[in-house]
C-alpha angles and dihedrals in degrees: 000000000000092000088052089053091051091051092045094055104087102165143352142167130220148156129241135192117205119198133179129185113187122188120182146044127036095002142326117268139176138186143173131203130183116207132186115212133199118190126198122182137275096025119327126118123177117199126199118187107223097181141346128193136171131025112022089204092060093043093052102034101035113021099036091040089053090053091049092048090051091053091049090052089059094061110112096247093046092047087060091049094049100041115124096235143112092274092064105025145040110223128204124178110229105166153352128227132192110188125166090345094308114117118203136179117222116215133183111223126201121185118235090216135027098249128158087231095057135069142195125224138070135323131195116216124197108241094217102041099027087225125141109252101173140015129195111181154125126238113268089225126035105241094211142017088233092061115085097188142328130213117200133193122184124184125195129199131196115252110188100313097336134087110225133172114278105170138003124190126178132174118200125193115211121216093228090054133274133068141243123226111204124184134176120193116196126199151118089081120181119184101215101175129016139150123238107266094208095044125079091202124092095247112142134219113213128187122200123230 
């Protein structure tokens, strides 16, 4: 069912707010950037920076690099490397939760290779849609010698029939001391082109802005 949802989602628009608070050597810094996104299946994302304030170093080296990495992850070869499937991960069911009428499976995930695109940790899967609703993890491969460790939490919310990112929070410890608090808040979603999930035809459902 979740793979059907992914194939049915042809395009959407949204807005993101990136924030970083860094405390440590050589000085404390902060920055914020608002980005509009347009997605077109199967793997195109267009980013428009609406505003950017604060540390230019963070804006250039963290925010813009994150956007570039996201584009790279959409390349066909990288999509195969990042897919949450048995080729890339070992899955083990560790729990089951039923909160406020929403049932979720809890699975431990272990990457088969130490890739910068993969992670190890836990995922929560909606029992009805079989869609990932939450991730708590660490990168499978440390992206830099200067980074001691990184803890990541990603939350998804259902927009119409589709599960899309709602909030990302990561805390990174730096080897020289200090830490960086990085958040991304997602919202203002508009599903602009999607196929009927319960229809085998190619009819489309379009919403107007």
